[in-house]
C-alpha positions in Angstrom: 0.0 0.0 0.0 1.4 3.4 -1.0 -0.3 6.5 0.4 1.4 9.3 -1.4 2.0 12.7 0.2 -0.5 15.4 -0.9 0.9 18.5 -2.7 -0.2 21.7 -1.0 -1.4 25.0 -2.2 1.4 26.9 -3.9 2.7 23.8 -5.7 2.7 24.6 -9.5 1.4 21.1 -10.4 -2.0 22.1 -8.8 -2.4 25.0 -11.1 -1.5 23.3 -14.4 -4.2 21.6 -16.5 -3.5 17.8 -16.6 -2.6 15.9 -19.7 -4.9 13.1 -21.0 -3.7 9.6 -20.5 -2.8 8.3 -24.0 -1.6 4.7 -23.1 -2.5 2.4 -20.3 0.7 0.8 -19.2 2.4 -0.3 -16.0 3.0 3.3 -15.0 -0.7 4.1 -15.2 -1.6 1.0 -13.3 0.8 2.0 -10.6 -0.7 5.5 -10.6 -4.2 4.1 -10.1 -3.0 1.9 -7.2 -1.4 4.9 -5.5 -4.5 7.0 -6.1 -6.8 4.4 -4.6 -4.4 3.8 -1.6 -4.2 7.5 -1.0 -7.9 8.1 -1.0 -8.6 5.2 1.4 -7.8 6.9 4.8 -10.9 8.2 6.6 -12.1 11.7 5.7 -11.0 11.6 2.1 -13.6 11.9 -0.6 -11.3 12.2 -3.6 -7.7 12.5 -4.7 -6.7 13.9 -8.1 -3.4 12.9 -9.7 -2.0 16.4 -9.5 -2.4 16.2 -5.7 0.2 13.5 -5.6 2.4 15.3 -8.1 1.3 13.7 -11.4 0.0 15.9 -14.1 -2.3 13.4 -15.7 -6.2 13.2 -16.0 -7.0 10.7 -13.3 -8.7 10.7 -9.9 -9.8 8.3 -7.2 -12.9 8.7 -5.0 -14.1 7.3 -1.7 -17.8 8.1 -1.2 -19.6 6.3 1.7 -17.0 3.5 1.4 -17.4 3.1 -2.3 -13.8 3.4 -3.6 -12.9 3.7 -7.3 -11.0 5.7 -9.9 -11.6 7.3 -13.3 -9.1 7.9 -16.1 -9.5 10.8 -18.5 -12.7 12.0 -16.7 -14.8 14.8 -18.2 -17.5 16.5 -16.4 -20.3 16.2 -19.0 -23.4 17.3 -17.2 -24.5 19.2 -14.1 -28.1 19.8 -13.0 -29.9 22.1 -10.7 -29.0 25.5 -9.4 -25.5 26.0 -8.0 -25.6 26.2 -4.2 -23.2 26.9 -1.5 -22.0 23.7 0.2 -19.3 23.2 2.8 -16.0 22.2 1.2 -12.4 21.6 2.0 -9.4 20.2 0.1 -6.5 18.0 1.1 -4.2 20.5 -0.7 -5.5 23.3 1.5 -5.5 21.5 4.9 -7.7 22.7 7.7 -9.6 25.3 5.7 -13.3 24.9 5.1 -15.6 27.3 3.3 -18.8 27.2 1.4 -18.2 26.8 -2.4 -20.7 27.0 -5.2 -21.5 23.5 -6.6 -24.3 22.0 -8.6 -26.4 19.5 -6.7 -26.0 16.8 -9.4 -23.1 15.9 -11.7 -22.0 13.3 -14.2 -18.5 12.4 -15.2 -17.5 10.1 -18.1 -14.1 8.5 -18.4 -12.4 5.1 -18.8 -11.0 2.3 -16.6 -7.7 0.4 -16.9 -9.2 -1.8 -19.6 -10.2 1.2 -21.7 -13.9 0.6 -20.9 -16.2 3.5 -20.4 -16.9 4.6 -16.8 -19.9 6.7 -16.0 -20.2 8.2 -12.5 -23.3 10.3 -11.7 -25.1 11.4 -8.6 -26.0 14.0 -6.1 -24.8 15.2 -2.8 -21.3 14.4 -1.8 -20.7 12.4 -5.0 -21.7 15.3 -7.2 -19.5 17.7 -5.1 -16.5 15.3 -5.4 -16.9 14.9 -9.2 -16.8 18.6 -9.6 -14.0 19.1 -7.1 -11.7 16.4 -8.7 -12.3 17.5 -12.3 -11.5 21.0 -11.3 -8.2 19.8 -10.0 -7.5 18.2 -13.4 -8.3 21.5 -15.0 -5.7 23.3 -12.7 -8.3 24.8 -10.4 -8.6 24.6 -6.6 -12.0 24.9 -4.8 -10.9 28.4 -3.7 -11.8 29.7 -7.1 -15.5 28.6 -6.4 -15.7 30.7 -3.2 -17.6 33.9 -3.1 -15.2 36.9 -3.0 -15.4 37.6 0.7 -14.9 33.9 1.6 -12.0 33.7 -0.9 -10.3 36.7 0.8 -10.8 35.0 4.2 -9.4 31.6 2.9 -6.3 33.4 1.6 -5.8 35.0 4.9 -6.1 31.6 6.6 -3.6 30.1 4.2 -1.1 32.9 4.9 -1.5 32.4 8.6 -1.3 28.6 8.5 1.6 26.6 9.8 1.9 24.6 6.5 2.2 27.5 4.0 
């Protein structure tokens, strides 16, 4: 089991759009194992490849004990009116704010066999799908915060012991 260290706010890999996975090989299989191992500890809903220092389009998820992964995920559909929901991020530890998220989301990607994977749902799953695909597009949840909350989050980051 390999639980990889999480890259923190300020690391350039978190701000760069991730490259699509072109070939599924031993390196990609190892990446998936690491993503799944890294999302397993309690309190983790998702881990995107950039969060463990890999600029490829892949993420793992752990929603209510259902653990899995998606390669080359694309957020293809959202439904409902965006609403403010409490959110945090492993790359911004200890800082929680309300971010704008759609109540329902759908992601399409592939698995290690190249077969299509469709994940869709509401609540925490919808939030995680949006959060993780944002990571793959080089965005942190901080960009989804209302202006006042974003200013407060940046102040908390500056004052944190990890920044």
